[in-house]
C-alpha positions in Angstrom: -24.0 -26.5 -23.7 -23.7 -26.0 -19.9 -22.8 -23.0 -17.8 -19.9 -23.8 -15.4 -20.4 -22.3 -12.0 -17.6 -22.6 -9.3 -18.3 -24.2 -6.0 -18.3 -21.8 -3.1 -14.8 -20.8 -2.2 -13.2 -22.8 -5.0 -12.0 -22.4 -8.5 -13.3 -25.8 -9.4 -16.4 -25.3 -11.6 -19.5 -27.3 -11.0 -21.5 -28.1 -14.1 -25.2 -27.0 -13.9 -27.7 -27.9 -16.6 -28.9 -24.8 -18.5 -32.4 -26.2 -18.4 -32.5 -26.1 -14.6 -30.9 -22.6 -14.3 -33.2 -19.6 -14.2 -32.0 -16.7 -16.3 -30.0 -14.4 -14.1 -27.5 -11.6 -14.4 -24.2 -12.8 -12.9 -21.6 -10.5 -11.4 -19.0 -11.9 -13.7 -19.7 -14.1 -16.8 -16.9 -15.1 -19.1 -17.3 -16.6 -22.6 -14.1 -18.5 -23.3 -12.4 -19.5 -26.6 -14.9 -17.9 -28.9 -14.4 -16.8 -32.5 -15.7 -13.3 -32.5 -17.8 -11.4 -35.1 -17.6 -7.9 -33.8 -20.5 -6.5 -35.8 -18.6 -3.6 -37.5 -18.1 -5.3 -40.9 -14.7 -6.9 -40.1 -14.0 -10.6 -40.4 -14.2 -13.0 -37.5 -11.2 -13.3 -35.2 -10.1 -15.3 -32.3 -10.3 -17.4 -30.2 -11.0 -14.8 -27.6 -12.4 -14.5 -24.1 -15.3 -12.1 -23.5 -15.5 -10.8 -19.9 -18.9 -9.6 -18.9 -19.4 -7.8 -15.5 -23.0 -7.3 -14.6 -24.6 -6.0 -17.8 -21.5 -4.7 -19.7 -18.7 -6.1 -21.7 -15.6 -5.4 -19.5 -13.0 -6.9 -21.9 -12.4 -8.9 -25.0 -9.1 -10.8 -24.7 -7.2 -12.9 -27.2 -6.6 -16.3 -25.8 -2.8 -16.0 -26.1 -2.8 -13.3 -23.4 -5.6 -14.8 -21.3 -3.6 -16.1 -18.5 -2.2 -12.7 -17.7 -5.3 -10.7 -18.1 -8.3 -13.0 -17.4 -7.6 -15.4 -14.6 -10.5 -17.6 -13.4 -11.9 -16.2 -10.1 -14.1 -17.7 -7.5 -17.4 -16.0 -8.4 -17.0 -16.4 -12.1 -19.6 -18.1 -14.3 -18.2 -19.5 -17.6 -19.6 -20.4 -21.0 -17.2 -22.6 -23.0 -17.5 -21.4 -26.6 -14.7 -23.5 -28.1 -15.5 -24.1 -31.8 -18.4 -21.6 -31.6 -18.9 -18.1 -32.8 -20.0 -15.1 -30.8 -21.7 -12.0 -32.4 -23.7 -9.0 -31.1 -27.3 -9.8 -30.4 -29.5 -9.2 -33.5 -31.5 -6.0 -33.7 -35.0 -6.3 -35.2 -35.9 -2.9 -36.4 -39.5 -3.7 -37.3 -41.4 -5.7 -34.7 -44.9 -5.7 -33.2 -45.6 -6.9 -29.7 -48.7 -9.0 -30.0 -51.0 -10.8 -27.5 -53.7 -11.7 -29.9 -54.4 -12.1 -33.6 -57.9 -10.9 -34.6 -59.4 -11.5 -31.2 -57.8 -14.9 -30.7 -55.4 -15.0 -27.7 -51.8 -15.6 -28.3 -49.5 -15.8 -25.2 -46.9 -13.0 -25.1 -44.3 -15.5 -24.0 -44.7 -17.2 -27.4 -43.4 -14.2 -29.3 -40.8 -13.1 -26.8 -39.2 -16.5 -26.5 -39.2 -17.0 -30.2 -37.3 -13.7 -30.5 -34.7 -14.8 -27.9 -34.4 -18.3 -29.4 -33.5 -16.6 -32.7 -30.8 -14.4 -31.2 -32.8 -11.1 -31.1 -31.8 -9.0 -28.2 -33.3 -5.7 -29.3 -36.7 -5.0 -30.9 -38.0 -1.6 -32.2 -41.7 -2.0 -31.6 -43.4 0.1 -34.3 -47.1 0.1 -33.4 -48.7 -2.0 -30.6 -50.7 -1.3 -27.5 -48.6 1.7 -26.3 -49.3 1.4 -22.6 -48.8 -2.3 -22.4 -45.6 -2.2 -24.3 -44.2 0.6 -22.1 -44.8 -1.6 -19.1 -43.2 -4.6 -20.9 -40.2 -2.4 -21.7 -39.8 -1.5 -18.1 -39.9 -5.2 -17.1 -37.3 -6.1 -19.8 -35.0 -3.3 -18.5 -35.3 -4.7 -15.0 -34.6 -8.2 -16.1 -37.8 -9.6 -14.6 -39.2 -11.0 -17.9 -37.5 -13.0 -20.7 -37.8 -10.3 -23.3 -35.5 -8.5 -25.8 -34.6 -4.8 -25.1 -37.5 -2.7 -26.4 -37.7 0.6 -28.2 -41.3 1.8 -28.3 -42.4 3.8 -31.4 -46.2 4.2 -31.1 -48.4 4.6 -34.2 -48.9 8.3 -34.7 -51.7 8.1 -37.2 -53.8 5.5 -35.4 -57.5 6.6 -35.6 -58.3 9.2 -34.5 -55.0 10.7 -35.7 -54.1 14.4 -35.8 -56.1 16.3 -38.4 -53.9 19.5 -38.5 -50.4 20.7 -37.6 -51.5 22.0 -34.1 -52.9 18.6 -33.2 -49.8 16.9 -34.5 -47.5 18.9 -32.3 -49.7 18.3 -29.3 -49.7 14.6 -29.9 -45.9 14.5 -30.2 -45.5 16.2 -26.9 -48.0 13.8 -25.3 -46.2 10.7 -26.6 -42.9 12.0 -25.4 -44.3 12.7 -21.9 -45.6 9.1 -21.7 -42.2 7.7 -22.6 -42.1 7.0 -26.3 -38.6 6.3 -27.7 -39.7 7.4 -31.2 -42.7 7.7 -33.5 -44.1 5.6 -36.4 -46.1 7.3 -39.1 -48.3 5.8 -41.8 -50.8 7.5 -44.2 -50.2 11.1 -43.2 -51.0 14.5 -44.7 -47.9 16.5 -45.8 -48.5 19.5 -43.6 -49.3 17.3 -40.6 -46.0 15.4 -41.3 -44.0 18.5 -41.4 -45.2 19.8 -38.1 -45.0 16.4 -36.5 -41.3 15.9 -37.6 -40.4 19.4 -36.5 -41.8 18.9 -33.0 -40.3 15.4 -32.8 -36.8 16.7 -33.6 -37.1 19.3 -30.9 -37.9 16.5 -28.4 -35.2 14.0 -29.8 -37.8 11.5 -31.0 -36.7 9.7 -34.2 -39.4 8.9 -36.8 -39.9 5.7 -38.8 -42.1 6.1 -41.8 -44.2 3.4 -43.5 -45.2 5.3 -46.6 -48.4 4.2 -48.1 -50.0 5.4 -51.3 -50.3 8.9 -50.0 -49.3 12.5 -50.8 -46.0 12.2 -48.9 -43.1 10.2 -50.3 -39.4 9.9 -49.9 -38.8 13.5 -50.9 -40.8 14.5 -47.8 -38.7 12.2 -45.6 -35.6 13.8 -47.0 -36.9 17.3 -46.4 -38.3 16.8 -43.0 -35.6 14.5 -41.5 -37.2 11.0 -41.1 -34.8 8.6 -39.4 -35.8 5.5 -41.5 -38.1 4.5 -44.3 -39.8 1.2 -43.6 -40.4 -1.4 -46.3 -39.9 0.5 -49.6 -43.1 2.4 -50.4 -42.3 6.0 -51.0 -38.9 5.5 -52.6 -40.0 4.3 -56.0 -43.1 6.6 -55.8 -40.7 9.6 -55.6 -39.0 8.5 -58.9 -42.0 8.1 -61.2 -42.2 10.2 -64.4 -46.0 10.6 -64.1 -46.0 11.7 -60.5 -48.0 8.6 -59.6 -48.3 4.9 -60.3 -50.3 3.7 -63.3 -53.3 2.2 -61.4 -56.3 0.8 -63.3 -59.6 2.8 -62.8 -61.0 0.0 -60.6 -58.1 0.1 -58.1 -59.1 0.4 -54.5 -56.3 0.9 -51.9 -58.4 -0.5 -49.1 -58.9 -3.7 -51.0 -55.7 -5.4 -50.0 -55.7 -7.8 -53.0 -55.6 -4.7 -55.2 -53.1 -2.9 -53.0 -50.5 -5.7 -53.0 -51.1 -6.9 -56.5 -50.2 -3.5 -57.9 -47.5 -2.9 -55.3 -45.8 -5.7 -57.2 -45.7 -3.7 -60.4 -44.4 -0.4 -58.9 -40.6 -0.8 -59.2 -40.8 -1.5 -63.0 -42.4 2.0 -63.5 -39.5 3.8 -61.9 -37.3 6.3 -63.8 -33.8 5.1 -62.9 -32.2 8.6 -63.2 -34.7 10.0 -60.8 -34.3 7.1 -58.5 -30.6 7.8 -58.2 -31.4 11.3 -57.1 -33.8 10.0 -54.5 -31.2 7.7 -53.1 -28.6 10.4 -53.1 -31.1 12.7 -51.3 -31.7 10.0 -48.6 -27.9 9.5 -48.1 -27.3 13.3 -47.8 -30.2 13.7 -45.3 -29.2 10.6 -43.3 -32.5 8.8 -44.0 -31.9 5.1 -43.4 -33.7 2.2 -45.1 -35.2 -0.8 -43.3 -36.5 -2.9 -46.2 -38.1 -5.8 -44.3 -37.4 -8.1 -47.3 -39.0 -11.1 -45.7 -42.5 -9.8 -45.3 -43.5 -9.7 -48.9 -41.9 -13.0 -50.0 -45.2 -14.8 -50.0 -46.2 -12.5 -52.9 -43.5 -14.0 -55.1 -43.7 -17.6 -53.8 -46.9 -18.4 -51.9 -46.3 -22.1 -51.7 -43.0 -21.6 -50.0 -44.5 -19.2 -47.5 -47.3 -21.6 -46.6 -45.1 -24.6 -46.0 -42.2 -23.4 -43.9 -40.8 -26.4 -41.9 -41.0 -24.7 -38.5 -44.7 -24.3 -38.9 -45.1 -28.0 -37.9 -44.0 -27.5 -34.3 -43.9 -23.7 -33.6 -46.8 -22.0 -35.4 -49.4 -21.0 -32.9 -53.0 -21.7 -34.0 -54.0 -18.0 -33.4 -51.3 -17.0 -35.9 -52.1 -19.8 -38.3 -55.7 -18.7 -38.4 -54.7 -15.1 -39.0 -52.6 -16.0 -42.0 -55.5 -17.6 -43.8 -57.0 -15.5 -46.6 -59.4 -13.1 -45.0 -60.2 -9.5 -46.1 -60.7 -8.6 -42.4 -57.1 -9.4 -41.6 -54.2 -7.1 -42.7 -51.9 -9.0 -45.0 -54.2 -11.9 -45.6 -54.9 -10.9 -49.2 -54.2 -14.1 -51.2 -57.5 -14.4 -53.1 -57.0 -15.6 -56.7 -53.3 -15.0 -56.4 -51.9 -16.0 -59.8 -48.6 -17.0 -61.5 -48.7 -13.6 -63.1 -48.9 -11.9 -59.7 -45.9 -13.9 -58.6 -43.9 -13.2 -61.7 -44.4 -9.4 -61.3 -43.3 -9.8 -57.6 -40.2 -11.7 -58.6 -39.3 -8.8 -60.9 -40.2 -6.4 -58.2 -37.7 -8.1 -55.8 -35.0 -8.0 -58.4 -35.3 -4.2 -59.0 -35.8 -3.5 -55.3 -32.7 -5.5 -54.4 -30.7 -3.6 -57.0 -31.9 -0.3 -55.5 -30.8 -1.5 -52.1 -27.3 -2.3 -53.3 -27.1 1.0 -55.1 -28.2 2.8 -51.9 -25.4 1.0 -50.0 -22.8 1.9 -52.6 -23.7 5.6 -52.3 -23.3 5.5 -48.5 -26.8 4.7 -47.4 -27.5 3.1 -44.0 -29.4 -0.2 -44.2 -30.9 -2.1 -41.3 -33.0 -5.2 -41.0 -36.5 -5.8 -39.6 -39.0 -8.5 -39.9 -42.6 -7.2 -39.5 -43.6 -10.7 -38.4 -47.1 -11.7 -37.3 -48.4 -11.0 -40.8 -48.2 -12.6 -44.3 -46.9 -16.1 -43.2 -43.9 -14.7 -41.2 -43.2 -16.0 -37.6 -41.5 -13.9 -35.0 -37.7 -14.3 -35.0 -37.7 -16.7 -38.0 -38.8 -13.7 -40.1 -35.7 -11.7 -39.2 -33.4 -14.6 -40.0 -35.1 -15.1 -43.4 -34.7 -11.3 -44.0 -31.0 -11.7 -43.4 -30.9 -14.5 -46.0 -32.7 -12.2 -48.5 -30.2 -9.5 -47.8 -27.5 -12.0 -48.9 -29.6 -12.8 -52.0 -29.7 -9.1 -52.7 -25.9 -9.2 -53.1 -24.6 -8.3 -49.7 -21.8 -10.4 -48.2 -22.6 -12.3 -45.0 -20.2 -10.0 -43.1 -22.2 -7.0 -44.3 -25.5 -8.7 -43.5 -24.3 -9.3 -39.9 -23.3 -5.7 -39.7 -26.7 -4.6 -41.0 -28.4 -6.7 -38.3 -26.3 -5.4 -35.5 -24.2 -2.2 -35.7 -26.4 -0.6 -38.4 -29.5 -1.3 -36.4 -27.9 0.3 -33.4 -27.0 3.4 -35.5 -30.6 3.7 -36.7 -31.8 3.6 -33.1 -29.2 6.2 -32.1 -27.6 3.7 -29.8 -24.4 2.9 -31.7 -22.2 3.5 -28.6 -24.2 1.1 -26.4 -25.3 -1.9 -28.5 -24.5 -3.7 -31.8 -20.8 -4.4 -31.1 -18.7 -7.0 -29.3 -16.6 -4.2 -27.8 -15.5 -3.3 -24.2 -17.9 -0.8 -22.7 -20.9 -1.9 -24.7 -23.9 -3.5 -23.2 -23.7 -7.3 -22.9 -26.0 -8.2 -25.8 -24.4 -11.2 -27.4 -25.2 -14.5 -29.1 -23.2 -17.8 -28.9 -23.7 -19.7 -32.2 -23.2 -23.3 -33.0 -21.6 -22.6 -36.3 -20.2 -19.9 -38.5 -22.9 -17.5 -39.8 -20.3 -16.0 -42.2 -20.2 -19.3 -43.9 -23.9 -20.1 -43.7 -26.6 -17.8 -42.2 -28.8 -20.8 -41.8 -26.9 -21.8 -38.7 -28.7 -18.9 -36.9 -32.1 -20.8 -37.2 -32.9 -22.3 -33.8 -34.1 -25.5 -35.5 -30.6 -26.0 -36.7 -29.2 -27.3 -40.0 -27.9 -30.6 -41.5 -24.1 -30.6 -42.2 -21.7 -33.1 -43.7 -18.8 -33.8 -41.3 -16.2 -36.5 -42.0 -18.6 -38.1 -44.5 -21.5 -38.2 -42.0 -24.6 -36.0 -41.8 -24.9 -34.3 -38.5 -27.4 -31.9 -37.0 -25.8 -28.7 -35.9 -26.4 -24.9 -35.8 -28.7 -22.9 -33.7 -28.0 -20.2 -31.1 -26.9 -21.8 -27.9 -27.1 -18.7 -25.8 -28.7 -15.4 -26.2 -27.3 -12.9 -23.7 -29.3 -9.8 -23.3 -28.2 -7.1 -20.9 -25.8 -9.6 -19.3 -28.5 -12.2 -18.7 -27.9 -15.6 -20.5 -31.0 -17.3 -22.0 -30.5 -20.8 -23.2 -31.8 -20.9 -26.8 -32.9 -24.6 -27.0 -34.8 -24.1 -23.7 -36.6 -21.1 -25.1 -37.5 -23.0 -28.2 -38.7 -26.0 -26.2 -40.9 -23.7 -24.2 -42.4 -22.3 -27.4 -43.1 -25.9 -28.7 -45.0 -26.7 -25.4 -47.0 -23.4 -25.7 -48.1 -24.4 -29.2 -48.8 -28.0 -28.4 -51.1 -26.9 -25.5 -52.9 -24.4 -27.7 -53.5 -26.9 -30.4 -54.7 -29.5 -27.8 -57.2 -26.9 -26.4 -58.9 -26.4 -29.7 
């Protein structure tokens, strides 16, 4: 697809190839004739014109009133979205900005362009190099780098972490002063967590909690006011009859094969009546759930995880090396992984997904994150796979799109700025070659095969990712990634 740019002083549009046009925020950009998925859980409607002025959505206009309300003007840039769907940009609630994998360099552009090619306009970074990611956030806001909008949640418990409540409060104040958007916690003492959350609330810093096998669990998140629980640890732990999981005496949490093997047996030990109380407590306390359904899929189907088709052209060798079983690498724990392990994990997913549906029914807020860069998940592709798994969990595609857009914005506390196709909201949008409400697979940048008039055609993919009013051509982003990977493989 091409952008149409008018010749100077004329309403006649010249056609400029997207591949030769550098990303740029235009004064006025109009997406015409689009079917619109607003992001609020309502069905698609259209066709409509979406008028963007600088970095905001100025108007969304039904085509039948377009001539009166949205005339073409001389300085207008146009995207023809006839037969295409437009949705809010996808929000990845669990990302990690990475420039290396276990000491092997991985270009930052590789990750950022994959995110954009997959339609991700916002990433909540939950644990990376804090100073470098703050600098990247600033460049993204300026529009000087091809990068999603970033919300930076530094890892609070990174060694050396705070050892007592006083140190916790001091660290919260320090992170706020440096520019943190929120805080991520993992493996924390209960008294340290209480002080940290109290100080964070005073400074308007939301907290994301990756609960480990630790003394804190979902009841503490409910009591102290955590914004979101990541993955699922801590929720079933809070609903066990015995007060703890039934680990064998030889269990070692720091041995990741042990850790993930027995994580796959946790949900089956839950007391369902207690679990409903935990879910109700989360709803009442406004604790959201970001389950990252994609990141443990290898545990239930290792063969599928290792042979994803996009690995052929787009898996960087640094990431491929990191995925290989290696006790030194987090998440690379597949030593002697058995059919029994996979069977337990398949059951684990069934119970976990049932709990997610129940949480939603009771009024809980669910978002979507990917946690890519680990366990055979690539950036961007991981989020799209997570969306498919939310559908497998029983959510309609309309609901899944809402979870990946408006719900993510609510969890970030930015629901009046991003996550909707609505006048006044920031211009974070995606133009899709297909209807994701019919088939979420059309979101994959590699496209899909479809049957049209008795013929197989290649279609799908996100044609344009518009972040903060700047259009990025999806196929160009993906081609750049393919070249980065080819060069890295050739240099080996």
